C-alpha positions in Angstrom: -0.3 17.2 -28.0 1.4 18.6 -24.9 1.2 14.9 -23.9 2.2 13.6 -27.3 5.4 16.7 -28.0 6.6 16.0 -24.4 6.9 12.2 -24.9 8.6 12.5 -28.5 10.7 14.9 -26.6 12.0 11.9 -23.9 12.5 9.4 -26.0 15.0 11.8 -28.3 17.0 12.7 -25.4 16.9 9.6 -24.0 18.4 7.7 -27.2 20.7 10.7 -27.6 22.5 10.5 -24.2 22.5 6.3 -24.5 24.3 6.5 -27.3 26.9 8.8 -25.7 26.8 6.6 -22.6 27.6 4.2 -25.2 30.6 6.1 -26.9 32.1 7.0 -23.5 31.8 3.7 -22.2 34.1 2.4 -25.5 36.7 5.1 -25.7 37.5 4.3 -22.6 37.5 0.0 -23.1 39.6 0.1 -26.3 41.6 2.6 -24.1 42.2 0.4 -21.4 43.1 -2.2 -23.9 44.8 -0.8 -26.8 47.3 1.5 -25.2 47.8 2.1 -21.3 48.0 -2.1 -21.5 50.3 -2.2 -24.0 52.7 -0.1 -21.6 52.4 -1.7 -18.4 50.3 0.5 -16.8 48.0 -2.6 -15.7 50.4 -4.6 -14.5 48.1 -4.2 -10.5 45.0 -5.4 -12.2 46.5 -8.7 -12.6 48.7 -8.8 -9.5 45.3 -8.1 -7.2 43.5 -10.9 -9.0 46.4 -13.3 -8.4 46.6 -11.9 -4.7 42.8 -12.7 -3.7 43.0 -16.3 -5.9 46.7 -17.6 -4.1 44.0 -16.1 -0.5 40.8 -18.8 -1.6 39.2 -21.0 1.3 36.0 -22.3 1.4 34.0 -20.2 3.2 35.2 -17.2 0.8 34.1 -19.3 -1.9 30.8 -19.4 -0.8 30.2 -16.2 0.1 31.6 -15.2 -3.5 29.5 -17.1 -5.3 26.4 -15.9 -2.8 27.4 -12.4 -4.1 27.3 -13.6 -7.7 24.1 -14.7 -7.9 23.0 -11.9 -6.3 23.6 -10.3 -9.6 23.2 -12.4 -12.4 20.5 -12.6 -14.7 18.0 -14.5 -13.2 18.1 -12.7 -10.2 18.2 -9.2 -11.1 15.4 -9.6 -14.1 13.8 -11.0 -11.1 13.7 -8.3 -8.4 13.3 -5.7 -11.3 10.4 -7.1 -12.1 8.9 -7.8 -8.7 10.0 -4.2 -7.8 8.5 -2.9 -11.0 5.6 -4.7 -10.7 5.1 -2.6 -7.2 5.4 1.1 -8.5 2.7 0.1 -11.3 0.0 -1.9 -8.8 -2.9 0.1 -6.9 -2.4 2.3 -5.2 0.9 3.3 -5.8 0.8 3.6 -9.6 4.2 5.2 -9.4 4.9 5.5 -12.7 8.2 7.3 -13.4 9.4 5.7 -11.1 8.5 2.2 -12.6 9.8 3.5 -15.9 13.3 4.6 -14.1 14.8 1.0 -12.4 12.9 -0.7 -15.7 14.3 1.8 -17.5 18.3 1.9 -15.6 18.5 -2.0 -15.9 17.7 -2.5 -19.5 19.6 0.3 -20.7 22.7 -0.8 -19.0 22.3 -4.5 -20.1 21.8 -3.1 -23.4 25.2 -0.6 -23.2 26.7 -3.4 -21.5 26.6 -5.4 -24.2 27.4 -3.2 -27.4 30.3 -2.4 -24.7 31.4 -6.1 -24.7 31.5 -7.1 -28.5 33.2 -3.7 -29.3 36.4 -4.4 -27.2 36.5 -7.6 -26.3 39.0 -7.5 -23.9 40.0 -11.3 -22.4 39.6 -12.2 -18.7 42.2 -13.4 -15.5 44.6 -15.3 -16.7 44.0 -17.8 -13.5 42.0 -20.1 -12.4 38.1 -19.1 -12.2 35.7 -20.4 -9.5 32.6 -19.7 -12.5 32.4 -20.5 -16.3 33.3 -17.9 -18.7 29.8 -16.5 -20.5 31.0 -15.9 -23.9 30.8 -12.1 -23.3 33.9 -10.0 -22.6 36.0 -9.1 -19.1 35.4 -5.7 -19.8 33.1 -3.6 -18.5 31.9 -6.1 -15.4 28.0 -7.1 -16.3 27.3 -8.6 -13.0 28.8 -4.7 -11.3 26.8 -2.9 -14.2 24.0 -4.6 -13.4 24.0 -4.8 -9.4 24.6 -1.0 -9.6 21.5 -0.3 -12.6 19.0 -2.4 -9.9 20.1 -1.6 -6.7 21.8 1.6 -7.1 18.5 2.3 -8.6 16.2 1.5 -5.1 19.4 3.4 -3.5 18.0 6.2 -5.2 13.7 5.9 -4.9 14.7 5.3 -0.7 16.7 8.7 -0.8 13.7 10.7 -3.3 10.9 8.7 -2.5 10.8 8.9 1.3 10.5 10.0 4.3 11.5 7.2 6.6 14.1 7.8 8.7 15.6 5.0 7.4 16.2 5.6 4.0 20.0 6.8 4.4 20.2 3.3 6.2 18.0 1.1 3.8 19.8 3.2 0.9 23.4 2.6 2.4 23.2 -1.0 2.4 22.2 -0.9 -1.3 24.7 0.7 -2.3 27.1 -1.4 -0.9 25.9 -4.2 -3.1 27.8 -3.3 -6.7 31.2 -2.6 -5.2 30.8 -5.8 -2.7 30.0 -7.7 -5.7 32.6 -6.2 -7.7 34.8 -7.7 -5.1 33.5 -11.2 -5.3 33.5 -11.2 -9.6 37.3 -10.1 -9.4 37.9 -13.5 -5.9 36.4 -15.5 -8.3 38.5 -14.9 -11.2 36.4 -13.2 -14.1 36.9 -9.8 -13.9 40.3 -7.7 -14.2 39.8 -4.6 -11.2 39.8 -2.0 -13.9 36.7 -4.2 -15.8 34.7 -3.6 -12.3 35.6 -0.2 -12.0 34.2 -0.1 -15.5 31.0 -1.6 -14.4 30.2 0.9 -11.8 30.9 3.6 -13.8 28.4 2.1 -16.4 26.3 1.6 -13.9 26.2 5.2 -12.3 26.1 6.7 -16.0 22.7 4.6 -16.4 21.1 5.9 -13.1 22.1 9.6 -14.6 21.0 9.3 -17.6 17.5 7.3 -16.7 17.0 9.1 -13.8 17.5 12.5 -15.6 14.9 11.2 -18.2 12.1 9.9 -16.1 12.7 11.3 -12.8 14.4 15.4 -12.8 11.9 18.0 -11.6 9.1 15.4 -10.2 8.8 16.1 -6.9 6.5 13.3 -6.0 4.2 13.5 -2.7 1.3 10.7 -3.5 0.7 8.2 -5.8 1.6 8.9 -9.8 -0.8 8.9 -12.4 -1.1 6.7 -15.9 -1.9 9.8 -17.7 1.0 11.8 -17.4 3.8 10.0 -15.5 4.3 12.7 -12.6 2.6 14.3 -10.0 2.4 19.0 -9.6 1.4 18.7 -6.5 -0.2 16.0 -3.2 -2.4 13.6 -5.1 -4.6 11.1 -3.4 -5.2 7.5 -4.3 -8.7 7.5 -5.7 -10.8 3.6 -4.8 -12.6 2.4 -7.9 -16.4 4.0 -7.6 -19.5 3.2 -9.4 -20.8 5.3 -12.5 -22.5 8.4 -10.6 -20.8 8.7 -7.6 -19.4 11.9 -5.9 -15.5 11.7 -5.3 -14.8 11.6 -1.4 -11.6 13.8 -2.3 -14.6 16.8 -3.2 -15.4 16.9 0.4 -18.6 15.7 0.0 -20.3 12.1 -0.6 -23.9 11.9 -2.0 -26.5 11.9 0.2 -24.6 13.3 3.8 -25.0 16.8 4.8 -21.2 18.4 4.4 -19.6 21.6 5.1 -16.6 23.6 4.3 -14.1 25.3 5.7 -10.9 25.0 8.1 -11.2 23.7 11.7 -9.9 27.5 13.1 -9.8 26.8 16.6 -11.9 24.6 18.8 -9.9 21.5 21.2 -8.7 19.1 19.4 -8.7 15.5 21.6 -6.0 12.9 19.6 -6.5 9.7 20.2 -3.0 7.7 19.6 -2.1 4.1 18.9 1.4 4.1 20.3 2.9 1.8 18.3 0.9 2.8 14.7 2.1 6.5 15.4 5.7 6.4 16.9 6.6 10.1 18.6 8.4 11.5 15.1 5.0 11.1 13.9 2.8 12.1 16.6 5.5 15.4 16.7 4.2 15.7 13.6 0.6 15.5 13.8 0.9 17.6 16.8 2.5 20.4 14.3 -0.5 20.3 11.6 -3.2 20.6 14.0 -1.0 23.6 15.6 -0.2 25.6 11.8 -4.7 24.6 11.8 -4.9 26.8 14.9 -5.7 23.6 17.1 -3.7 24.7 19.8 -5.1 23.3 22.5 -4.5 19.5 21.8 -5.9 16.9 24.6 -3.9 13.8 23.6 -5.0 9.6 25.1 -2.9 6.9 23.9 -4.6 3.6 23.2 -4.3 0.6 25.5 -4.6 -3.5 24.8 -8.2 -3.1 26.7 -9.4 0.6 25.9 -8.7 0.5 22.4 -9.1 4.5 22.2 -8.4 5.4 25.9 -10.4 7.7 27.2 -12.7 9.1 25.1 -15.1 8.2 26.3 -15.0 9.9 30.0 -13.5 12.9 27.1 -16.5 13.1 25.1 -18.9 12.8 27.6 -18.0 15.9 29.7 -18.1 17.4 26.4 -14.4 17.8 25.8 -13.9 18.1 21.5 -14.6 19.7 18.8 -12.5 17.3 16.7 -11.3 14.3 17.1 -8.1 12.7 15.5 -8.2 8.9 15.0 -3.8 7.9 15.0 -4.0 4.0 13.8 -5.2 1.6 12.1 -9.1 1.0 11.3 -9.4 -0.9 14.7 -8.7 2.7 16.0 -10.7 4.5 14.1 -13.4 2.0 15.0 -12.9 2.4 18.8 -13.9 6.1 18.0 -16.1 6.6 15.8 -17.7 4.0 18.4 -17.7 7.3 20.7 -18.5 9.8 18.5 -20.8 8.8 16.1 -24.0 10.4 16.7 -23.0 13.6 18.2 -21.3 14.6 15.1 -18.2 15.8 17.2 -16.1 15.4 13.9 -13.7 12.7 13.4 -10.3 13.1 11.3 -8.2 10.2 10.4 -4.6 10.3 10.6 -3.9 6.2 9.2 -0.9 4.6 10.1 -1.5 1.1 10.8 -1.6 -1.7 8.9 -5.4 -1.3 6.4 -6.1 2.0 6.8 -9.4 0.6 4.6 -11.3 3.9 5.5 -9.1 5.9 4.9 -9.0 4.3 1.9 -12.4 4.6 0.5 -12.7 7.9 1.7 -9.8 9.2 -1.2 -7.2 10.1 2.0 -3.9 10.4 0.8 -1.9 7.0 1.7 0.7 9.9 4.2 -0.4 10.0 7.6 0.5 13.4 7.8 -1.0 14.3 4.1 -4.0 12.6 5.2 -4.7 15.3 8.7 -3.5 17.8 6.8 -5.7 17.4 3.3 -8.6 17.0 5.6 -8.2 19.8 7.9 -8.3 22.1 4.6 -11.1 19.9 3.6 -14.7 20.3 4.8 -17.2 17.8 7.1 -19.6 14.8 5.5 -21.9 12.8 7.4 -20.8 9.1 6.5 -23.0 5.7 7.4 -21.5 3.3 9.5 -23.1 -0.4 10.6 -23.3 -2.6 13.8 -23.0 -5.7 13.9 -24.1 -8.6 16.9 -24.8 -12.5 16.9 -23.9 -15.2 19.7 -21.5 -14.3 21.8 -21.3 -10.8 19.9 -22.3 -7.6 21.4 -23.5 -4.6 19.3 -20.4 -3.6 18.0 -20.4 -0.5 15.9 -18.2 -0.8 12.7 -17.6 1.2 9.8 -15.1 -0.9 7.2 -16.3 -4.1 6.9 -17.8 -7.2 8.9 -17.1 -11.0 7.9 -17.1 -14.5 8.9 -15.2 -17.8 7.8 -12.1 -17.4 5.2 -11.5 -13.6 5.6 -11.7 -13.4 9.4 -9.5 -16.9 10.0 -6.8 -14.7 8.3 -6.7 -12.0 9.9 -6.3 -14.0 13.0 -3.7 -16.0 11.7 -1.9 -13.5 10.2 1.8 -12.6 12.4 1.9 -9.5 14.1 5.9 -9.7 13.7 5.1 -10.2 9.9 2.8 -7.6 10.0 4.8 -4.8 11.6 7.2 -5.8 9.0 5.6 -6.4 5.8 1.6 -4.3 6.2 -0.9 -6.1 4.2 0.6 -8.6 2.8 1.4 -10.7 6.1 -2.6 -11.7 5.4 -1.9 -12.6 2.2 0.6 -14.4 3.9 -2.0 -15.8 6.5 -4.4 -16.6 3.6 -2.8 -19.6 1.7 -2.9 -21.0 5.1 -6.8 -21.9 4.7 -7.3 -21.7 1.1 -8.2 -25.8 1.5 -10.9 -24.9 4.5 -14.3 -26.9 3.2 -17.6 -24.9 2.2 -19.9 -24.0 4.6 -23.7 -24.7 4.6 -25.5 -21.3 5.1 -28.7 -19.5 5.4 -29.1 -14.9 4.8 -32.0 -12.9 5.6 -32.3 -9.6 4.0 -34.2 -7.3 5.7 -36.0 -9.8 7.4 -37.5 -11.9 4.3 -37.4 -15.5 3.5 -34.4 -17.2 4.5 -31.8 -18.3 1.5 -29.8 -21.0 1.6 -26.7 -21.0 0.6 -23.0 -22.5 0.7 -19.8 -20.4 1.0 -16.3 -20.1 2.3 -16.8 -16.4 3.7 -19.4 -13.8 3.9 -18.6 -10.4 4.7 -21.0 -7.8 5.1 -19.6 -4.4 4.0 -20.1 -0.5 3.9 -16.8 0.6 1.9 -15.6 -1.8 -0.9 -12.6 -1.7 -1.8 -9.6 -3.4 0.0 -5.6 -3.0 -0.5 -3.9 -2.7 -3.7 -7.7 -1.3 -5.2 -8.9 -4.8 -4.9 -12.7 -4.2 -5.3 -14.3 -7.0 -3.1 -17.9 -5.1 -2.9 -17.4 -2.7 -5.9 -21.0 -1.3 -5.4 -20.2 -0.7 -1.2 -19.8 3.1 -0.6 -20.2 5.0 3.0 -23.2 7.2 2.5 -26.0 4.5 0.3 -27.7 3.9 3.5 -27.3 0.8 3.1 -24.9 -2.0 3.1 -23.1 -5.3 1.0 -23.1 -8.4 1.1 -20.3 -11.1 -0.9 -20.8 -14.9 -0.3 -16.7 -16.4 -1.4 -17.8 -19.5 -2.5 -15.0 -20.7 -5.1 -14.9 -24.1 -6.5 -11.1 -25.7 -7.9 -8.3 -24.1 -9.1 -10.8 -22.6 -12.1 -13.0 -20.7 -9.7 -10.8 -18.9 -7.6 -8.7 -17.4 -10.5 -12.0 -15.6 -11.7 -12.8 -14.2 -8.6 -9.1 -12.9 -8.1 -9.7 -11.6 -11.9 -13.0 -10.4 -10.3 -11.9 -8.5 -7.3 -9.0 -7.1 -9.2 -11.5 -5.6 -11.2 -10.1 -7.6 -14.6 -13.4 -10.2 -15.2 -12.6 -13.7 -17.7 -16.3 -12.6 -18.5 -18.6 -9.4 -18.6 -20.4 -9.9 -16.1 -23.1 -6.4 -14.9 -22.2 -5.0 -12.2 -25.6 -3.4 -11.2 -27.0 -6.4 -9.7 -27.3 -8.5 -7.1 -26.6 -11.9 -7.8 -23.7 -14.3 -8.8 -20.6 -12.8 -10.6 -17.3 -14.9 -11.9 -19.4 -18.5 -12.3 -20.9 -18.6 -9.0 -17.6 -17.8 -6.5 -19.1 -14.6 -5.8 -22.3 -13.9 -4.9 -23.6 -10.1 -3.6 -26.9 -8.6 -2.2 -27.6 -5.6 -1.2 -30.2 -4.8 2.3 -30.1 -2.2 5.4 -30.2 -5.1 7.2 -28.0 -8.8 6.4 -28.4 -11.8 8.9 -26.2 -14.5 8.4 -26.4 -17.7 9.9 -23.6 -21.0 9.9 -24.3 -24.5 10.4 -20.8 -24.5 12.8 -19.3 -21.7 14.5 -16.4 -19.7 12.2 -14.1 -17.1 12.6 -15.0 -13.2 12.8 -13.9 -10.3 12.5 -15.0 -6.8 12.9 -12.8 -4.0 10.7 -9.6 -6.3 10.9 -10.1 -7.3 15.0 -11.0 -10.9 15.3 -13.8 -11.6 17.7 -14.9 -15.0 19.3 -16.1 -17.4 16.9 -20.1 -17.7 16.5 -22.4 -19.5 13.8 -24.2 -15.7 13.3 -23.3 -12.3 11.8 -26.0 -9.9 11.8 -25.9 -6.1 10.3 -27.5 -3.0 10.3 -26.7 -0.3 8.6 -26.7 3.0 10.9 -27.5 6.1 7.6 -25.2 8.9 7.9 -24.1 8.8 11.8 -20.6 9.3 12.0 -18.8 12.6 10.7 -15.8 13.0 9.6 -13.4 15.7 7.6 -13.0 14.6 4.0 -10.6 17.0 1.9 -10.9 19.6 -0.6 -15.0 20.2 -0.6 -17.0 22.5 -2.8 -16.3 26.2 -1.6 -19.1 26.2 1.0 -19.3 29.0 4.1 -17.3 27.4 7.5 -19.0 26.2 9.5 -19.0 27.1 13.6 -18.0 24.5 16.2 -21.6 24.9 17.0 -22.5 23.5 13.9 -19.6 21.2 13.1 -21.4 19.2 16.4 -24.9 19.2 15.6 -26.1 15.2 15.5 -28.0 14.7 12.0 -31.3 13.2 11.8 -31.3 9.8 10.3 -32.7 9.3 7.5 -36.4 8.3 6.8 -37.3 4.2 6.1 -33.4 3.7 7.7 -32.5 0.5 9.6 -32.3 1.3 12.8 -30.0 -1.6 13.8 -30.3 -4.4 16.4 -33.9 -5.7 17.3 -35.0 -4.5 20.8 -33.8 -7.5 22.5 -30.0 -7.1 21.6 -28.3 -5.4 24.3 -27.6 -1.9 22.5 -24.9 -0.5 24.1 -24.6 2.5 25.8 -24.5 5.9 24.3 -20.5 6.7 25.2 -19.5 2.6 26.2 -15.4 2.2 25.1 -15.4 -0.5 22.8 -13.3 -3.6 23.7 -12.0 -4.6 21.2 -8.2 -3.6 20.5 -6.6 -1.9 17.0 -4.8 -4.2 14.9 
């Protein structure tokens, strides 16, 4: 009832404020056209436009045309839809921000149409470079729409982000409406007073919609669909099967968990210098200090040493907590060193994918993720170990794959990854959509060989990708087994069915709790503690987002409860002592023990060879 009455009050206030805005803009338009204009006070209006027209040139014509296109109806509607969709898709789910941006553009347009119909001011009496639409010259619709859209984005950049570039981004966005207004006057479409009125209409719209959807809402995490606002830090939960304990509760089913803050000890921080810039490193250092970790040893990664000299530091017994500041590659490299030792690992997700952090329910903001983890407790999660032809047995925490996904990761542009983040992988994927299927065989826990054709095979310890896509919907890091998916869509319908299933919206109902084919055979799932995949010819391979040498074999085995991590908000428990936190974990009875004896097992403290992405 609270939500319903609050929503009714919000709608009532919105209608009242929009009505007032419409009356104000209409009164101003009538004042301009029927009072001020008759007294000759608006003579400079026409003079300014004629001066601009007299100085027209080919280059200025082209620039003004592109500026007008930037604010015309198709561009504004298209950009608005893309931005709103980005705000609503997981892991963002920022409902208030989406309503603010979409509502601002829609309300501005509605007020503009109503005011233009009531005022009906003719356009300047000069040669015009655009065809005159049937609407009035007052107020400028292009200027109002551009301020509602680009000004709305500037508001969100200033109030909803903490990037050091937010002021520059907001300044650039706020320059668009006045520059559009100048181009509209240059093209003979509006008087200066029309442009000023358009700016006023857009500004009033942002104030009205912002007061309804943003006022008093300080967002520090994704917004929930139920409430629309966030009372405190909120973490993006990955989809989990029924009966699964939430990772943000501090423990996963089957793992050992302890509560309480670190309370001292020595922290070794492994920092990827590009993923974790100086500003973030300073905040990480301050967060550790606030939690009593005054003895800190900082290690930088390098391409040939993805966890620096953590192995040497760990061998000397110099860490009560290891903090991984980077992407999944940095986390994997650190996990390789500390797995099985009982030394807990805390994640500061600042890489491209951060899939392990996403699947463990950590906030996407690196500082908030560390804060929540240090306020939480210890939990033991599984890892996997993969090997094959040309591949030394190597630990992974997220996924091991061969085929389409590995080729996509291999061919993603580093420059685009730095600018766009994980969408750069989607662009690289388009290059491999038409690659042929490959024959392969799989063996599960040493059983009979199963023959298939597929474009991709992925073995997962966790299953949720970026944007909440569930590639392996039953994979979870405390299950004691691994999940395998074979990806083999046939034609456009197969790709559509596979995409719909991974997005969590299957085109037809299919049971998610059993192995076998789904989405019309586009995907097929298997579960085992040891999975062996052999291809008819060498394929691209990857491990936790790191490319590996091509090969025809990929084998993986689970290592149950091998990695101790810090997770947010555990149940009330007695804080563990540092000695207890470092107690090695026993393995589960009957679980897979990794590669066979003929496979070269890595030294316990070996520094991994692959680099962080």
